[in-house]
N, C-alpha and C positions, 0 to 999 in steps of 0.2 A: 715627866717630870722625877726625880730622884728620890727616893726614900732620906730624909731628914738624916737618919742615922748609921746609912750605908757607907760603908768602907770602901772608899777607892785606891787603885795602885797607887803612889807618887813617883813608880817609876813608869817609863813609856816602851819595855823589851819583855819580851820573855821574862818569866822568870827563873827556869833555867841558865838564862844568858846574866843577869841580873847577880844571881848567885855569883856566879862564874869572876863576873868582873869585879864583884866586892871582894872575894879571895885575892883575888891580884893585887886589888889596890892594898888589903889590908898587908898583903906580902911585901911590898912596895915600902909601907909606912913603917913595919918594923925594923926594915934595913935603916930607915931614917929618921926613927922615934926621937932619941935625943935631941933633932935639930928642929922636930916639933915642939915637944916640951918646951924647948927655950923658950921661943916664942906662943905659945899658945898649952899653958899650963894645964888647959882641963883634959889634955889627951894623952896624961900620964897615966901609969896604970891605976884600975885593972881596964882600961879603954880598951885596949888591943885584947886583950880575955876577953871580954865581955863581946867584942864582937864576931873573935872567933866562936864563943859559944853560939848567938845568935844565927852565922851562916851555918852552924853544924845542926841547930835544930830547925832553920829553913830546909836544909836538904831532907830531912826525916820527915818535913810534913808530907801528910798525902796530898796529891795531884788531883786535878780535874780529870785526867786521864783513868786514875785509879779509880776515881769514885766511879765514872763514865762505867769501868768494866763490872765494878760489883753489881751495879744498877741494872746495866742488862740482864746479867745472870738472874738478881730477881725479877725484872720483865719476863725473862723466858719463865721460869718458874711459875708465875700468873697464870701465863699464856698456856703452859700445863695442865693445868688444870681448869683453865677455860675450857681445854678442849676436850677433857676428861667431862668435865659438865655437860658442853652439849652434845657429846654420844650419850650421856644416858639420857639426857632428856630426849632425843630423839628414838631411843629404845622404848622408854616410857611411852611417847605419844605412837609410834607404832602397835601399841598393845591397847592402847586406850580407845584408839579407832578400830580395832578387832573388837576389842569387848563391847563398846558403843559406836557403833557404825554412824555416823551422820549426827549426831547429837551435840548440838553446839554449848548447850548448856555445862554439859559434861566436860567437855574441851575447854571451857572458860575457867572452870573449875579448878582443872589440872594447869590455868596459865598459859594454855597453847597460843594464843593470842597475844603474850608479852615477849614471846620467843624471840623473834627477829630484833628488837632492841636488845632483849637481855644477851645475847650471842659475843655483842660487842662489849658490855660493859662488865667490868667485874662484879659491882654492886649490885646489879641489876640481876646478872647472874645468879649469886649469891641468893637475891630475895625468892627468883623463882624455883634453885634448886628448894628452899625450904618450905616453899608452898608448894610444888609437886610433892615433895617426901612426906606431907601431911597428907596430902591427896590420897596418894597410893595405900596409904595406911588405912583412910576409914575404911570401916567397916561396910559401906554403902558397895564401894566401889574395889576392895581391896580382894577378895576370893574371886569377883570374875578375872580381874587381870591374872592371876596366878593363873585358873583356869586357862585361860588363852596360851598361855608360854613363859608371862615374864615371871624370873626367878628373883625368889626373896634379895638376894643377894644386889641384884640389879635395883632395889629399892633401895637396901641399905647403902649401897654406892653414892646414889643422888645426899646421903646426910655425911657419910663422909666426905664426901666433893669439897659438897659447901664447907663446913669446914674448915678445911685443908684452905681451899680457894679464899677463904676471910682473910685467914691467918697470915699468908703469902704476900696479899694485898696490903693488909695494913702493916708490914714488915718494911715493904718497897716503901709506903706511904711514910713512914718513920723515919728511912732510910734518906727519903730525899728532904725531907724538911731539916733532918738535922745537916744535910750536906751544907745549908745555904749558911746556917750556924759555922761549923769546921771551915769553909770558904771564907766567911769574913775571918774568921781567925788568924786564917792562913795569911791573908793580906794584912794583919795588923802586923805578924810575925815580920812578914817579907819587907813591909815599911820599915820596920827598924832595922833592919839589914843596910837598906839601902841610906838611912839615916845617918848612918857610920861612914858609908863612903862617901856621901856628900858631906860629912861637915868635913872629914879628911880632904877631899876635893878643894873646898873653900879654903880650909886654913894654910893647903899647899901654895895659894895664889900669895900668902905672906911671906911664906917660910922660903919659898925660892922666886921671891920677888925679881931676881936678876939672874933666874937660871930657866933658859926656854926650855931647854930637854927636859928637867925634870917637871916643870910645869904641864909638857904634854902626857909624860907617864902619869900625872895625878887627873888628867882630865877623864870625864866619865860620858859616855856614849849612847846615841840614843839610835837604835837599830832599826826603828820605822821607816819604810820611804816616803818619800814627802811625794806630794800630792801630782808631782810632774813624774815620779819613778826613779829618783834620784835620791843616793845615799844623803842625807844631812853633812853638815859640814859638823866638826865637832865644837864643843861650847869653846869661843875664847877666851884665853886667860887676860887677866888684867894686867893692859901694859906696864912695861917696866918705866922707869923715869932714866 
């Protein structure tokens, strides 16, 4: 079920093609503007200027591919700190085992049993890094770990990594949420562009009622394939009397 307030495209061709076709129709309209205004006064200035403004804004709109590129960069950044987190925890657990061999209670205190799930989840990794950092600084364990070879900077890295990982994850999460809003606004803008083209296409059926060639120029095409793989036939203009 679609969301009640979800905006859907009014056009059935790729957005870039739609913008190009709309620009083509606008250029034609400018040549025939006087003829249109004579029969359809609503198309008087600033109709053409508003149409061009809408097309220009459409060309500047952020496309899905652009969003996905940035989102991938953000995902890569999250994965970088996930890797740092995994490496840091593996280092810590190595020294925990050397300092407290076979001690399941201590192992649990450091969250070792949570590692397999956390290694795949940024939020679980964040929680585990925080827990491990606190455990490594606990007076009961800290000096023994240092004695066995764990360096203070290894411990601090757990804290630094957890903070940066959480920040990068939050940035990506917000970006994805913003993308939904921006996508809806982009579709709203594209629908406005398409509405101009549809308005002129419909008006052309009256303005050029007896001019078949002109009617063909103002037809709007759908580049989607039909179910049998053939190109659909353009919309048929109204018959002349």
